GUMARLO-407869 format. One record per residue: residue number from 0; y, x, z of N, C-alpha, C in turn. Coordinates in steps of 0.02 Angstrom, whole numbers, m for minus. Example, Ala and Ser with C-alpha at 12.3 -4.5 7.8 and 13.67 -1.06 7.14 Angstrom:
+-----+--------+--------+--------+--------+--------+--------+--------+--------+--------+
: num :     nY :     nX :     nZ :    caY :    caX :    caZ :     cY :     cX :     cZ :
+-----+--------+--------+--------+--------+--------+--------+--------+--------+--------+
:   0 :   m284 :    660 :    390 :   m225 :    615 :    390 :   m165 :    660 :    390 :
:   1 :   m112 :    642 :    354 :    m53 :    684 :    357 :      2 :    645 :    394 :
+-----+--------+--------+--------+--------+--------+--------+--------+--------+--------+
This chain:
+-----+--------+--------+--------+--------+--------+--------+--------+--------+--------+
: num :     nY :     nX :     nZ :    caY :    caX :    caZ :     cY :     cX :     cZ :
+-----+--------+--------+--------+--------+--------+--------+--------+--------+--------+
:   0 :   5962 :  m6161 :   5508 :   5950 :  m6115 :   5444 :   5929 :  m6148 :   5390 :
:   1 :   5965 :  m6127 :   5339 :   5953 :  m6154 :   5281 :   5896 :  m6106 :   5236 :
:   2 :   5870 :  m6142 :   5200 :   5815 :  m6116 :   5144 :   5848 :  m6048 :   5133 :
:   3 :   5902 :  m6040 :   5092 :   5926 :  m5992 :   5066 :   5932 :  m5927 :   5119 :
:   4 :   5951 :  m5943 :   5164 :   5962 :  m5885 :   5221 :   5906 :  m5855 :   5242 :
:   5 :   5856 :  m5919 :   5240 :   5784 :  m5886 :   5266 :   5760 :  m5845 :   5224 :
:   6 :   5761 :  m5858 :   5157 :   5740 :  m5825 :   5101 :   5769 :  m5753 :   5106 :
:   7 :   5842 :  m5750 :   5106 :   5861 :  m5683 :   5116 :   5847 :  m5656 :   5181 :
:   8 :   5838 :  m5672 :   5244 :   5810 :  m5634 :   5292 :   5736 :  m5610 :   5280 :
:   9 :   5697 :  m5653 :   5245 :   5641 :  m5620 :   5232 :   5631 :  m5569 :   5184 :
:  10 :   5680 :  m5587 :   5133 :   5661 :  m5513 :   5079 :   5706 :  m5456 :   5109 :
:  11 :   5747 :  m5468 :   5161 :   5781 :  m5418 :   5190 :   5725 :  m5357 :   5230 :
:  12 :   5687 :  m5410 :   5273 :   5634 :  m5392 :   5299 :   5585 :  m5360 :   5272 :
:  13 :   5561 :  m5382 :   5210 :   5512 :  m5352 :   5172 :   5515 :  m5279 :   5148 :
:  14 :   5598 :  m5281 :   5122 :   5631 :  m5223 :   5093 :   5630 :  m5168 :   5132 :
:  15 :   5644 :  m5183 :   5205 :   5659 :  m5129 :   5257 :   5580 :  m5111 :   5281 :
:  16 :   5532 :  m5144 :   5270 :   5464 :  m5129 :   5287 :   5445 :  m5086 :   5243 :
:  17 :   5462 :  m5098 :   5180 :   5432 :  m5064 :   5103 :   5474 :  m4982 :   5115 :
:  18 :   5531 :  m4993 :   5132 :   5560 :  m4932 :   5135 :   5534 :  m4887 :   5181 :
:  19 :   5524 :  m4908 :   5248 :   5508 :  m4870 :   5304 :   5420 :  m4838 :   5282 :
:  20 :   5383 :  m4885 :   5248 :   5333 :  m4845 :   5230 :   5317 :  m4800 :   5172 :
:  21 :   5386 :  m4804 :   5121 :   5401 :  m4765 :   5062 :   5423 :  m4701 :   5075 :
:  22 :   5468 :  m4707 :   5143 :   5504 :  m4647 :   5155 :   5466 :  m4606 :   5218 :
:  23 :   5454 :  m4647 :   5274 :   5418 :  m4618 :   5336 :   5349 :  m4635 :   5357 :
:  24 :   5315 :  m4679 :   5301 :   5246 :  m4682 :   5306 :   5237 :  m4723 :   5376 :
:  25 :   5270 :  m4781 :   5392 :   5252 :  m4822 :   5436 :   5277 :  m4793 :   5510 :
:  26 :   5302 :  m4727 :   5514 :   5341 :  m4715 :   5578 :   5381 :  m4738 :   5627 :
:  27 :   5432 :  m4787 :   5571 :   5482 :  m4814 :   5611 :   5455 :  m4880 :   5639 :
:  28 :   5417 :  m4918 :   5609 :   5366 :  m4972 :   5637 :   5335 :  m4959 :   5695 :
:  29 :   5298 :  m4905 :   5697 :   5260 :  m4884 :   5747 :   5297 :  m4867 :   5811 :
:  30 :   5366 :  m4833 :   5805 :   5410 :  m4817 :   5848 :   5429 :  m4880 :   5877 :
:  31 :   5451 :  m4931 :   5840 :   5470 :  m5011 :   5864 :   5433 :  m5041 :   5898 :
:  32 :   5367 :  m5036 :   5871 :   5312 :  m5062 :   5896 :   5299 :  m5027 :   5983 :
:  33 :   5293 :  m4971 :   5996 :   5295 :  m4944 :   6047 :   5354 :  m4957 :   6085 :
:  34 :   5425 :  m4952 :   6078 :   5481 :  m4983 :   6113 :   5467 :  m5048 :   6135 :
:  35 :   5431 :  m5090 :   6078 :   5435 :  m5163 :   6111 :   5379 :  m5168 :   6161 :
:  36 :   5330 :  m5130 :   6158 :   5280 :  m5128 :   6215 :   5327 :  m5109 :   6281 :
:  37 :   5347 :  m5058 :   6282 :   5380 :  m5031 :   6337 :   5439 :  m5098 :   6360 :
:  38 :   5474 :  m5131 :   6306 :   5514 :  m5178 :   6349 :   5461 :  m5237 :   6372 :
:  39 :   5425 :  m5250 :   6343 :   5383 :  m5306 :   6367 :   5346 :  m5284 :   6449 :
:  40 :   5332 :  m5220 :   6448 :   5308 :  m5179 :   6510 :   5366 :  m5201 :   6559 :
:  41 :   5410 :  m5182 :   6543 :   5477 :  m5183 :   6583 :   5495 :  m5247 :   6615 :
:  42 :   5500 :  m5298 :   6561 :   5514 :  m5363 :   6570 :   5458 :  m5395 :   6633 :
:  43 :   5391 :  m5377 :   6609 :   5349 :  m5407 :   6654 :   5353 :  m5374 :   6727 :
:  44 :   5367 :  m5306 :   6746 :   5387 :  m5284 :   6807 :   5431 :  m5327 :   6864 :
:  45 :   5492 :  m5349 :   6806 :   5540 :  m5379 :   6848 :   5522 :  m5454 :   6854 :
:  46 :   5481 :  m5480 :   6825 :   5461 :  m5550 :   6836 :   5435 :  m5559 :   6895 :
+-----+--------+--------+--------+--------+--------+--------+--------+--------+--------+
């Protein structure tokens, strides 16, 4: 991955977080965090 691609990905992620905060008040990030926790639990069960 080049520096240019990494910079664009970073800016895209920061923009997505800013829009989530501005439009929904972190609801999207909280939802994704909860789903990630569920996925980790599910994967640990199958281990």
